[in-house]
N, C-alpha and C positions, 0 to 999 in steps of 0.2 A: 130399633124395633123391627125394621125390615129384616135384618140379619137374624134376630131372635125368632122371627116367624118363618124363617127359612125361605124368604122371598128371593127372587132372582134379581130384583131391581127396586129402585126407589125413584119417585118423582119429587124433586125438591122445589120449594118456592123460590121466587126471585130475590129473596133475602138470605138464602142459604148457600151462597157460593163457597163460603168457608167450609161447608160440610162435604163438598165433593171429594176432596182427598181422603177423608175418613171413610166415606162410602166405598171408594175405589179400593182402599186397603182391605175392606171386607168382601172384596170381589163382587160387588153389586153393580148391575147395569144402572148407570145414572142418567136420568133425564132431569133437566132443570128448566123452569119457566123463564123465558126471556121476552123482553118488550122493546129492546133497542139493539142496534149494531154493537154497542159497547157491551151489553149483556152477553151477546153471543161470543164476542171476543174473550170475555172473562171465562165463559163456559169452556171454550176451546183451550185456553191457557191452563185451566184447571183439569183438563182431560175428561170432561163429561162425554158420555157416549152419544147423547142426543139432546135436543132442546125443543120445547114447545115455543112457538112464536105466536103472540096474541095481543089484542083480539083481532081476528081477521074480519069478522062481521060485527054488526051492532049487537051488543049484549049488555044487560043491565049492570050498571056500576063498574064497568071495566074500561072506561075511557073511550077515546075516539077510535073507531075501527080503522085498521091499517089497510085493508083491502087485499085483493088477490095480487094486484100489481106489486105491492110492497112485499108480499110473500115471495113472489118470483124473484124480486131483487135480492132478498137475503139468501135465497137458495143459490142463486148464481154467484153471489159474493162469497159465500161460505160453503163450497162444495165438499169439504172434508168433514162435515158433521151432519148427522141426520136431523132434519128439521120437520117437526110435526105441527101442522096447522091446528089452531085452537081458538075458540071464542066465537060465539054466535052462530055456530053451525047447527041449523035446525031443519034443513030440507035437502032433498035430492039435487036440486038445482045448484046449491052451494057446494055440495060434494062433487058434482060434475065439474064445477069451476076449479076446485082444488085439484081434482084428478088430472087436469090439463097442465098442471105444474109438475115439477119434479120433487114435490114434497114427499117425505118418507111415509107420511100418513096423516091422519087427522084424529083429533080427540074431541069428544063432545059428551055432554050429559043430556041436554034437552032433545037431541036428535033420537036418542035411544029410549027416553022415558015416555 
């Protein structure tokens, strides 16, 4: 669908690792949702361009928040992939905390709505 719509990229769910090669064949920029070190390693092995790592903060129905310290840990452990903070980001204080890391960026819905 992303290719048909002439999009430049796609954000895949954490169950779609097998779709990374297909998306790359279509020259799409690929971001995939990750929740563990193992997920990030799978993303790297499948040549994803970036990952979201979540949830960083408390967010409804998304499990235990990982926190900024865990975000920093994955950024340091996996320096060769862009890591985007996701999950429970709802205020400027949280964005300031994330900005002190080397995260590629952050994604949120509730912060912008």
